[in-house]
N, C-alpha and C positions, 0 to 999 in steps of 0.2 A: 615849628619844624624840628627843632632840636629835640623836643620831647618825643616826637614821633620816631626819630632815628634811635633814640635811646630805648624806647619800647621795642622797636624792631630788633635791635642788636641783642637786647636782653632775651627776647624770644628765641633767637637763633642760638644763643649760648645755652639756654635751658634744653632745647631740643638736642643739641650736641651732647650734653651731659646725659640725657636719657638714652641716646643711642650708645654712647660709650659704656653705659652701665651694663648693657647686655652683650657687648662685643668682647667675648672671652677668647675667640679663636677655636682651635681643635683641642679637645681634651686628650689625655694620655690614653684612655680607653679607646677613643675613636681612632687614634693613630695605630694602636695595637691591632684593632679589628681590621683596619684598612691594610696594614702590613700582612696580617694573616691571610686575608683574601687574596692579596697580590701574590703571596708565596704559593698558595694553593693553585692559582691559575698558572704560575710559572712552572710548578711541578708537573701539572697536567700536560702542559705544552712540551716540556722536556721528555716526559714519559712517552708521549705520542710520537715525538720525533725519533727517540731511540727505537721504539717499536717499528716505525717505518723503515729505519736504516737496517734493523735486523731482518725484517721481511725481504728487503731488497737484496741483502747479502745471501739469504737462503734461496731466493728465487734464482739469483745469478749462479750460485753454486750448483743447484740442481740442474739448471739449464745447461751449464758447461759439462756436468757429469753425463747427462743423457746424450748430449751431442757427441762426446768422445766415445761413449759406448756404441752409439748408432754408426759412427764412422768405422769403428773396429769390426762390427758385425757386417757392415757392407763390404769391407775389404775381404774378410774371410769368406763370405757367401759368394762374392764374385770369383775369387780364386778357385774355390771348390767346384762351382758350377761350370767353370771352364777347364776342368781337369783334362789333361791330354794323356793318352795311353796307347801303346803299341806293343802287342804281344811279341813281335819279332825283335824288339830292341830291349836287350837285357838291362840297359842303363836307365830305362824309364820305369819307375816303380811307384806304387801307391801303398804307403806303409802307415798304419795307424796303431799306436801302442797305448796301453793303459796299465800302469803299475799298481792300480788300486787307490792311489791318491790323486794322481793327475794324469792327463793324457797328452799325447803328442801326435802330430800328423805331418808327414812329409810326402810330397807328391810333385808332379810336373803339371804346370798350368800354362794356358795360353793367354798372354796379355794383349788385349785389343786396344789400340789407340787410334785416334783420328788426328790427322795433321793436314794443313792446307799448303798448297804450293802457290807460287806467285802466278797471278793471272785470274784466279777465280776462288775467292775465299768461301763462297757459298756451297762449294762442292768439295768437302774434305775427302781425302783418300784414307782408306783403311789400312792400318799397319798392325801386324801381329808378330809377337815374339814369344818363343817358348822358354820358360824359366823353371828352375827347380826351386820350390819354396817349402817352408816348414813353419809350423806354429807350435809353440810350447811356452811354458812359464819359466822365467829365470828371475834372478835377483837383480835389482837396479844397480848398475855399477857405481852410481853416486850415493846409494843408500842400500847397504847390504841387508837391511831388515825389510825392504819394500819389494814385494813380488810384482812382476810386470809381465805382460803378454808381449812376446817378441815374434817378429816375422823374419825368417831367414830367406834370403833370395840369392840364388846363384845363377849367373848368366849362362852357365853350361850345366848339363846333367851328365853325370859320369857314373863310374862303378861304385861310388860312395854316396848313396842317396840321402844320408843323414847328416852330412857335414859339408862345409864349404860355403862360400858366398859371404854376403854382408848381412849383419844382424841389426834390425831396427826395432825400437820400442813402439808399439802401436796403442797400448793401453796400460795405464798404471793401476796399482792396487787390485790386481786380479789374483784372487786366492784359490780359485778353482777352475779347471778346464777339463772337459771330457768330450770325447767323440764316440758316437755310436754309428754303426754301419748297417745299412739295410741288407739283410740276406733272407730272401723269401718273406715270411711273415714275422721274422724276428729282427731284433736289433742286437748286434754283437759288438763287443768292445775292442776287438783286435782284428786287424786286416793286414795281409801282406800279399801283394799281387805277384811277388816272386814265387809264391806257392800256389795261390789260387788261379793265377794267369788271367785275372780279370779285375775289374773295379766294381765297387758297390753301386747300386741304383741310386741311393741317397745317403746323405750324412746328416746326423743330428748332433748339433754342437750346443754345449751348455757352458756358459760363463758365469762365474760367481765373482762379483766385484763389490768392493767396499765403496759405499756411496759417500755423499757429502757429509753425512753425520756418522761416518765410520760404521755403518751397518751393512751387512751382507745383502746384496740383491742378486737374484738369479735370472739369467736371460737364456732362453732356449729357442733355437730356430732350426728348421730343416732345410737343407739345400739339395736340390735334385741335380744330378750331374747330366749335363747336356749330351756329352759324348757317350754313345753306347756301342 
């Protein structure tokens, strides 16, 4: 019995020596190769992540840019389309000016609003108010090097159709603004109802705005005046 145990233990010892003979672990080359592969994978992940973040920033920037432009165009188009004019009232004027570099438009418009009274919110009442407005390019008060499109609004129209009222910025980085007025088959760049005694059939507005990448983009739209 003792002999058998001795033989068995001796066999186990030999087997363990054989196994330990080939059990070297990882070599330096293997570690370097594994580290290199891991570094490449991490670099690819980091590059992809950075690319995704950049794409998200660009998409967000462009979406905000076009949203702001569309809101400004909607505001201008609505005001011009609702132009109010009365030949017998000398204080109501439609004046478009172009000095060769930029344009300006001052006129009287009708603001339509809906509001509800207590009792039935499903049937809002229409409310209209006549305002004197103007559109032109000015410099941002907070940044003298940044041109902005402003909207002048006066609650009253008087003998000075180019001044007065409150001025609000409606679009930033506007480097170009022109107005063209439909006269027959032509588009002319200046209009003064104090001389013509009438308003144009339509107005073509062109905006040049610096986009998210600081490149100029041009937007042109035509507004037909409802009042004839």
